[in-house]
N, C-alpha and C positions, 0 to 999 in steps of 0.2 A: 380597535383603534387605541383603546386604553393600554392594552398590552404592549403594542408597538411603541407608544409614548414612553412607557416605563423602561423598555429595553433601550431606547435611544438615550433616555436620561441617565441610565445606569452606565452605558458605554461612554458617554460624554464625561461623566464624573470620574470614571476610571482613567480616561485619557488625561484629564486635568490633574488628577492625583499623581500620575506618572511624571508630570512636569514639576509639580510642587515638591514631591518627595521621590527623587530619582532612585530607581532600583537597579541592581546589576542585571546585565543580560544573562539569561539563564543558560546560555551556551558558553560564552567566553568570559563572563563575569565583569566586563567593562561596564561603566555607568551608562545607563540609557539617557541619551540627550534629546531624543525625539519623542513626541507624543504618539504613542502607538497602543493598540489594543493587544498587541503581542509583546511578551516580555523578552523580545529578541532584538538585538541591534541590527541596523541596516546592513552592516558589513557581514554579519553571520547569515542574514537572510539572502544576501547576494551570493554567498558562498555555497548555498544549497542549489547548485547549478544543474541544468538538465544535461543529459547525454547528447552529444552531437557526433555526426559522422556515421559511417556504415555500421550496420548491425545485422544479425540473423533475421531473415524474413519471417521466421515463425516465432521464436521466443524473445527476440529483441536483444540478445547478447551482443555487446559491442565488439567489433572486430579491431585488430591492431592497425590495419591499413586497408586501403582500397584494393589491394591485391586479393584479399579474401572475397571480394565481391565480383570476381570475374565470371562466376557461374551465372546462368540466366536467373536462377532463384538462389541467392546466397544463403547457405544454411550452416549452422555450427555443427560440431561433431554430434552432439546429443540429438539435434533435430534431423540430421541425416539418418540417424538410427530410429527415427519416429518414437523418441522417448516419451513425449508428452501427450496427454489426452485432450488438451485444449487446442483450439484452432490457431490462436495467436496470442502473444503476450508482449507487453511493453512496460518499462519502468521509467519514472521520471529522471532519477539520478542515482549516483553511486552511494552505497551504504558505507560512508566513511565516518570519521570521528564526529564531525559536526552534524551530519545527517542522523547518526545514531542518537546523539543527544536531543535533537529536535523530536525524533520519533518517540524517545523516552518521555518527553514532556507530554505528548499526547497519550501515550500508552499507560503511564503510571501516575500522571497528575491531572488527567482529564482536561487538558487545555483545548477545549472544543473549537476555539477560534483558529487554532493551528490546523484542525481538521478541515476547516473551510479554506485556509490558505493552501493546504495540500490539494484539496479538491480543485481549486482554480488552476494549479499547475497541471493536474491530470486532465482537466478539460482541454488545456492547450495541446497536450499530447494527443488526445483523441481527435481534436479538430484537425490536427496535422495529417492524420491518416484515417480519415472517416470510413474508408472501405473496410478497414479491419475491425471497426467497432460498431457496426450497425447492430442495434440491440432493441429488444422489447421490454427488458427489465434489468435493473441493477441489483446485484446480489453481493452483500459483503461476506467474506469468509467468516463462518461462525466460530465462536469459542465453545468449548465444552461447557454445559450448563453449570457445573461446579466452579469452573474458572470464572465464568461470567458473574455468578453470584458473589464470588470472592471479590472480584474487581469492581462490580457494579455496572459495568458497561463493556461494550465491544469496541476497541479502538478502530477496527475496520469499518464499523458502522458509522463512527464519527466522521470518517472521510466519505463513505458511500452516500450518506444522507444528503449533504450539500451538493455532491457531484450529481446525484440523481435529479436534484432540483434544477441544476444548471443545464442538464441534458434533456430535461422534461421527460424523464423516465419514471415509471413506478418503482418504488423501493421494495424489493422482495426479501427483506431480512428474515422473513419467516419460512422461506422455501427450503433452505438447507439447515441440517442439524449435524453437530459433531457428536458421535456416539461413543467414542473412545477417548479417554483423557490423554493428555501428553504425559510422558514419563516424568517423574519428579526431578531427575537429573538435569542440571542446567545446560551442560554441553553434550551434544550428541554428534556422533560421526555422520558422515554423508550417508552411509548405509542405514544407520539407525534412524535418520531423518525420514528416509523413504519407508522404512518398516513401520514406524510409529503412526503414519497417516494412511497406510494401506487399509482400505475398507472402513476408515474412521468417519466418513461422511455419508449421509443419505438424505433423500428427500423427506421432508416432514409428512407424516401420514395425513391424508385427506387433502393434500395440495397436488397440483399438476403443473408440469412444465412442458407438456406436449407441444412440439414444434416451436418453442420459444427460442429466441436468440438472446443469450445471457451475457451481460457484462459483469464479470466477477472481479471483485475489488478487495485488495489486501494492502497491508503496510509494507512488508518486505518480501522480496523474492530471494530466497537463499539458495536452495537447490532446485526449486520448481515443484517439489514433491506435493506441497499443499494445493497449489493451483491444479496440479494434475489429478490429485485425488478428488477434489471438488468437481472438476470438469467430467471425470469418468462417472461420478454419481449422477450428475445432471444429464449427461448423455444417455446413460442407462435408463433413466426415467423418461427419455423422449425429447430432451432439449435438441433443437436443431443445430446450434453452434454455441461455443463458449469462447469468449475473448477475455483474457485476464489483463488487469492493469494494477501496478503497485507503485507506491511512492519511491521505493529504493530497491536496488539490486546489489547483492553481495557479489563482488568480483574476485576471482582467484588471482594470485600473482601471475603476472605475465599478460593479463587481459588488458584491453584498452582502458584507460582511465583509472586503473587500479593503483592504489598507493599502499601505505602501511595499513595493517589490519585495524578496523575500527575499535577504538577504546570504548569501554562501557561507561555510560553516563552515571551520575550519582545515584540514580534510582533504577538503573537498568542492570539486569543480571545476565541476559543472554540475548542473542538474535531472536526477535520475536517470531517470525514465521519460518517455515521450512521450505 
């Protein structure tokens, strides 16, 4: 009870401070005029819009038009080739300039309340397609131990923890481990993204996922290689199914919703996930 009171007092004080001492929006730099626990203006939050319209039944890639959904089970080119090891995946919205800045705040500045905001958006996505996301445990995509020690936290877990609470699922942050570090180069080709995660994940020794339905959570779907590698490790260890969900998805030119390439935020050096 005392801890809850302290948290409420601190959050109230922070909201009052934002009114008395206006700060700039951390995405567009306009002055914040509303009391909020997030240092982001209402306009920028509203611009972090969800995907709408037809998409690939497996990986969730948006289609350009309804014409692409003529098939009984509409699939993108990658999923027609059975590229991915996960059973299904969805993303909340496009990885564009403002989304990249918002994810950068979570990833590099540990803005944990933004993790909660993202979790609420992902919950809406999951509730809209419950048949795809039946799960027994929520698992954030892990960082390599060296990267996590350097950063001090895993941004995927900052999203997964509140999302697991909302869905009343146990959080299995301990189940998966990354055994191979990401290459030091900031920008990787599509082929390199797949190569760098191949065999990079495994189940933690002493844990079991036999017959479990896993909800796999990450911040960005770039090529799908990370979700694929994690799903294959989970299934090899006996998981019954793996459904992936991410905050954002990188879209190539010509895809529905795609605009100019996302600019890097002040603190962001590259697209976070592969």
